[in-house]
N, C-alpha and C positions, 0 to 999 in steps of 0.2 A: 504494500500500500504506500509505503514511503517512496518507492521507486516511481510509482505513477504520479505522485505529487511533484517529485523532482523533474520528471519528464515533462510535465505541464510547463514548468519554468524554462526548460531547455528549448522546447519547440514553440513556446508562446501560445499554446492552445489550452485555455483554462478548462475545457471540457474533460481533460484528463484528471483534474482534481475531483470531478464528479464521480469518476470511477472509484476513487478512494472512499468517498461517502457512500457509494453504492455497495461497497464490500463490507461495510461495518456490520450489517445484520448477519452476514456469513461468519464474520469473526466472532460475533456474539454467540452464534450457534455453536461454534467450536468450544468456546468457553463454557457454555451450558453443558455440553457433553462431558468435558473434563470435570465440571462440578458434580455432575451425576455420578461419575466414577469415584470422585474424591470421597463422597459419602457412602461408598460401597453399595450403590444402586438402591438406596433406601428412600429416595424422594422421587416417586414415580411421576409427579406432575412435570418434571423437567424434560421428560421424553416428548410429550406433545409440544411443549414450549420450543424445544430444539427443532422439531419438524416445522413449526410455524415460522421460526426465524430463518430456517433454510429456504422455505418457500418465498418469504419476503425478500431474502438476500438474492435469490436467483432472479427475481423480477427486477429488483433495483440494479443489479449488476448488468442484466440484459438491457435495461433502459439506458444505463450509463454508456454501455458499448455502442448502442444505437446512436446516442448523441455524438460520440466520438466519430463514428463512421460518417454521419451526416456532415459534421464539421470538416471532414477531410475530403468531401466531394462525392461521397457515395450517393447514388440515386436509387430510389425505390423502384424495383422492377414494375413494368407495366401491369402485370397481372395482380400485383398487390397494391397498386396505387389507389384503388377504390377503398381499400381498408386502412391504409396508412397515408396520412398527408405529411409529406416531408417539407420542412421549411428550407428555403434556399439560404445559403450562407454567402451570398454575394457580398463583396466588399471586405470580407475578413481576410486578413493577411497572416499566413503562418510562416514562421521562421524555418529555414532548412534544418534538418535534424542535427547537423554538425555545428550549428552556431550556438553560442552561449547567451542566454538571457540572464537577467539578474535573478539569482536564486532567492526564494523566500526564506526567511529565518524562522518561519513558523514551525518547521519540523527539525528539531535538533535532538539527537539522542541515539536510540538504538539503531536507527537506519543509517547512521554515520559509522557504524562498526566496520563496514566493508572498506571504507577509506582508511580507517585506522589500521586494519590488518593487511592492507595492500602492500605495505612496506616489508612484511615478513617474507622470508624465503619459505619453500615448501615444507622443510623439516620443522622449522619453528612454528609454522601454522598448524601442522599436524600434532605437534606436542601440545600446543595451547588448546586445540580442539579436543584431544583425548582427555587432558586434565580437566577441562571445563565440563565435559560430558560425565566423566567419572565422579567429579565433585558434586555436580547437580544430582546425579542418580543416587549417590550415597545420602545426600541431604534430604531428598524426597522420600527415599525408602525408610530411613530411620528417624528423620525429623518429625514425621507425622505422629510417631509414638509419644512425643512430648506433649501432644495436645489430645484432648478428649473429643473435640468436635467432629472428627470424621466418623466416629462410631455412633454418634447420635443423629437421628434424622431430624434436623432442624431446618424447616423450610425457609424461615426468614434469613437464617445465616446462609443458606444456599443461594437465595436471591441476592444477598449482599455480595457474595463472591462474583455473581454474574454482572451486577451493576458496577 
């Protein structure tokens, strides 16, 4: 999602930022599934919530992709034109893909990790990747035993994790 936001700045097409917003329900659907499993499948209401968020996310992502296609000059085929009215994007100017536009400072954080790791060689990157995965796995496996909440089916706490 961070890549799509940055790509909007690079090509000068703000419709790409709409893709980021369109993917948020899908991201929330994934968090809902993880929350369901965190509580050992004891909060059954999360299953239909995940299905709903997946459906909404698919619709919003498809609409965002449609907006990007229209802004790049895609025309609706003749046989679909009676069902979909495409707006013309005359007068909009897009920068070529290799030109740089001013990047927005609104997204700073995890998506910049690739730039930070790009200076590593392959071996250093693999060691960092292995240590990070092993540390996170150990923390998740044994760290949850320090808390009682995963063993209690608390629906309000489940929704707090999703929000």
